[in-house]
N, C-alpha and C positions, 0 to 999 in steps of 0.2 A: 353223846354226839357233841362235839365241839361247834359251837355258832359263833361267828364274828359278824357284828353289825357295821354296815356301811351306809353313811348318811350322805345325800348329795352334797351338803356343805363340805365334806371331805376333799371333794374334788373340784369345787366351784372357784374359778378364777377371779370372780368378783370379791370374794372375802380374803382378808388377811389370815395369817396363822392364829392370832389371838382371837378372831372370830370363828375359827372352826377348820380352816383350811389344813389338810395335812400333807400335802404333797407340793412339790416346788412349783411356783408360779409357772414356769415353763411347760410343766406337765399338766397343769390344770385345766379345766374345761369351762367354757362359757355356759352357764345355767345346765348343768347335768342333769338327767332325768333318772329314776329309778329303773326305768326300762333298758336305758343304756347301762346302767350299773349292773344289773342282773344278767344281761347278755354277755358282759365282760367277764364276770365271775364264772358263768358257764362256760366260757371260751378256755378260762383257766383250768377248768375241769372240777369245778365244785358245783354242788347243787345251790340254787338260789330261790329265795322265797321273798316275794315282794310284800310289804306292809305300806299301804298308800295313805293311810289317815294317821300317820305318826308325825310328830313334830320333833326336830332336834332341839336340844335344850337351850342353845344360844339363838335361837330363831323363834318367830312368832307365826309364821304361815306354815302350815303342814306340807311337806313335800315328800314324805314317806321314807322309808328306809329299806334296805335289802339286807336279809340275812343270808350269810354265806354258811352253808353247813358242811361239814366234814372236814374242817380246817385245822386238824390238830397236828398236822405236819408243818405248819408256817406260822409265822408270826404275824400280828395284825399289822404292823407296820410294812412288812413285805409284801401282804396281800393288798393293802390300799395301794401301794406303788404299782404293783401289777395290774390292778383293776383300771388305775389311771392310764397306764400305758396302753392296754388293750382297748379301753373306751377311746382313747383318742385316734386309734388305728381305725375302730370301727366307724368313729364319726368321719374320718378322711374318706374312707371307703364309700360312704353315702352320698 
């Protein structure tokens, strides 16, 4: 089973690309949570596993990460872009 790891830093509007953001600034979210990311991963159709006590290598505080399982049919970049789009929509709805 293929797993892709998604850290909140990948979607964080407060970070620059060199600090770990992987999406365009217009698509990024302010302070994304692993719960929002997991919900977006599930909306796309993949299984999501939250690991809360994990720290991204470029950060000092643990914000967790989400493992997206069963993603053998997509690239990591496409997955992160889709998660950012869905997380933004989910945040707009609430």
